[in-house]
N, C-alpha and C positions, 0 to 999 in steps of 0.2 A: 630227373634232371639230365639234360644233354651234356656231353663232354665239351670241353673248349673246342676241340677239333671239329665236332659236329656243328657247334654254333658258328664257327668261322666259315665252314662250307655252306651253311644255310645263308649267311650274309652274302657270300660270293654269288650264290644263285639268285638271291632276291634283290641284289644291288642296294645293300645297306652296309654299314660298317660298325664294328665293335670299337668302343672307346678304350684306349689304353692310357692309364693315368699313373704317373710315378708318385710315390710317396717317400717320405723320410722318417715318419714317426706315426704313432697311433692316432694322433689328432687329425693328421691329414687323411689317413685311411678312413676315419669316421666321417669326415666331410665329403669325401668322394662317394662313400657308400650311401650317405644320406641323399645326395643328389640323384644317384643312379636308381636307388630303390623307389624314389618318387615317380620315376618314369617306368619302372618295372622292366628294365632292360639288362641283359648280361653285360659285364664289363671286366676288364683286366687291370689288375694292380701290377705296376712295374716297379722293380727295384734294381738299381745298378749295382755293380760290384762295390762301389763306395757306400751305397745305401744298405747293402746286405751286411757289410762290416759294421756299420753304425747300429743297425737294429738287431742283428744276429740272424744267422741263417735259419735256425730252428724257430726262432721267434717270428720271423716273417711268415713261415708256414703256419704256425699256431694261430697268429692273428687273423690271417685270411680264412683259415678253416673254421675259426670260431664264428665268424659272420656267416659263412656258408651253412654251417650246421645249425646254428641257432635260428636263422631265418629261412632255411631251406632255399637259399638264394644263389643264383649263378654268378658268383664272384670267383675269379681265377687269378693265380699268381704267376708272374713271368720274371725270369732272370733277364733283365734288359741289358744286353751286351756283356758277355763273358769272352775273355780273350785267350783262353787255353782249354784244352780238353779236360784237365784236372778240375778246373772251376766248373765246367759244364757237368762233369760227373758228380761233383759235390752237391750242386743244386738239384740234380735229378735224384740222387740218393736221399736228399732231405725231403723230397715230396713236392717240388714245384710242378705246376701244371704245364709250364712251357719254358723254353730257354732259347735265347738268341746267341748263336755263336758268331762272333765278329772277327772274321779273318781277312778283312778287306786290305789290310796292310801287307798281307802275305802275297807271294807270287800265286797266280791262279792255281797251279798244280798243288801247291801246299795248302791253299784254302780249301780246295776240293777234298784233299786227303783228311785234313783235320775236321772238316765239317762232317764228312762221312763217318768218322770215328764217333762223333757225338750222336749222329743219327742211329748208328748201329747199337750204341750203348743204351740210348733211350728206349729203343724198341725192345731190347732184352729185359729192361726193367718194367716198362709199362707202355704198351703200344698206343695208349691214348695221349701220351706226352707230345706236345707240339714242339717241333724243332724248326727254328727259323734261322736263316743265314742272310748275310748281306753281300751284295755284289755292286760295287761302286761306292767310292768314298764321299761322305757328305759332312765330314768334320767330327770333332769330338762333341759329346752330348752336352746339352743344357747349359749354354752360356749366354750372357747378355753381351752382344758383340758390338764393338765400335765399327767394324767393317767385316766383310766376308773374309775369312782367313785365307792366307796366301796359298795354302795347300788344298783348298777347296775350289774346284774349277766348275764354273757354271755355264760353260759353252757346251753345246749339244754333243760335240764329238767326244766329250769326256763322260757323258752319261752312260748308263748301263746299256750294253749291246744286246739286243734281243736274242740273237743267235748264240752268243756266249752264255746268256742267261739260261737258255734252253739246255745247253750242254751241261752247265753247272747243276741244274736241277736233276737232270737225268743221271748224272754221275753220283750225286750225293743222296738223293731220295728225300730231301727236305719237304716239310709240309707247307711252308710259306717262304716267300722271298721278299726281301726289302731291297728295292732297286734305288739307284740314283737317277732321278727324273727331273732335276731342278730344285729339289728340296735340300735344305741344309739344317743341321742340328742347331738349336738355339734361336735367338731372335736378335735382330739388328736394333740398336738404339736409335738409329736415324735411317729413314727411308724404308722402302718395302722389301720384303724378301723376293728372291727371284721367282718368276712364274714357273709353275709346273708344266711339263710337256705332256699334255693329256693324250695326244696321239701316240706318244711313245709308251705311256702306261698301257694303253689298249693293245699295242703291238706286243709288248712284253707278256701281258696276260695271255694273249692268244698263243704265243710261242711256248710258254712254260707250262701251261695247263694247271697251275695251282694258284691259290689266292695270293694276292700281293699285300704288303704292309707298307704304309707311309710313315716313315720316321720324320721328325722335325716338323710336326704339325702346328706348333705354336706360331701364331701370327699369320696363318693362312685364312683367307676369307671363306665364308660359308658357301659362296657360289663356286669357288674352286674346289672345295671339298666335295660338293655334289657332283661336279663333272668328273673328278678323280674316282669317286665311288662307282659311277656308272661305267667308267673305263676299266675298272678291275681292282680297285683298292677295297680291301675287306676289313682291315684293322688300321686305326690311326692313333699315333702316339702324341700325347700332350704332356709336357713337363715344364718347360721354361716359363710359360704363362702362369702356371700355378705357383712356381717359386717366386716370381716377381710380385704377383699379387699378395702372396702371403707375407713376404718380407716388407713390402711397402706398407701394408695395412697394419702389421704388427708394430712397425716403427712408429706409425702415427698414433696407435693406441698407447704405447709406452710414453710418447712425447706428451700426449694430451692428459695423461693421468700417471705421472711418474711415481706416485705413492702407492699405486695398486700393486700388490704382491701376489695375488692369486692368478696363476696361469690360466685357469678356467675362465677368468673374467677378461684378462687382457688379450687372450688369443681368440676370443669369441668372434670379433669382427673379421679377423684374418681367415678363420675357417669358413665364415659365411661367404667371403669373397671366392674361396676355392669352390664352394658349393655352386655359386652363380656361374662360374666359368665352366664347370663340369656340366651343368644343366644346359648351358648354351651350346656346348660342343655336342652333347648327346642329341639334342634337337636337330642340329645340322647333319649329324651322321645318319639320322633316320630319314631316308629319302621318301618314305611313305607317309610322312606326317601330314596331318590335316592342313 
């Protein structure tokens, strides 16, 4: 089995993308795995700091490894946004396959310094660990938004600067970069998300020389995904769509049968909705599909 780093490089070369899907419990992990295994493609399980606290750091690793080992399947675990070196160290020590250090709120020099600390530590533990960092603020993760947050700017002059990105990558040695290219975390309740700047994605990829990651993939059309992948995106994050579908369907199941007490029954439809969304996304991320 290839390492996650090798799979990402392979996708970068072949113009396809690995799906990154966040989970909050064992049930959602099972739903994502079921969908991905039917398509026989590698995928990444993401857990935020909040989700790690809820599930347990060692439990996250154990759950993902159990699927990998039992089925000999390329499923990988990512710490999706850690905001301190200590938290990065904790997930690396626990056995995560990848970690995203999020220092976008820091001054550039501090972001570079803290990111490099994470990279250096990961390399000392296991050179196969993928270290990703962000450059360009796109909002806090996974919210159902009334409007674009005031602190998220969607004008092009606020997007990631390609030259600054190249400097950032050179100084930190990261494996992947998550830029701001018109994407925002979460989904809007009304209206469409801002359009991605495809030309900027291409320019950043050419300047930095490493694979790019698209955060905030929920709500983006398949057509835009395909263009972004060919421009240089190799990993795509989906979270909010899964949360919304799960919550909505679970609520309907409980409302329709308020006397049902078995979670394996009343969660069934909600998990099936997750499976459907994951399948649709993975189909879109495979640009070589029939």
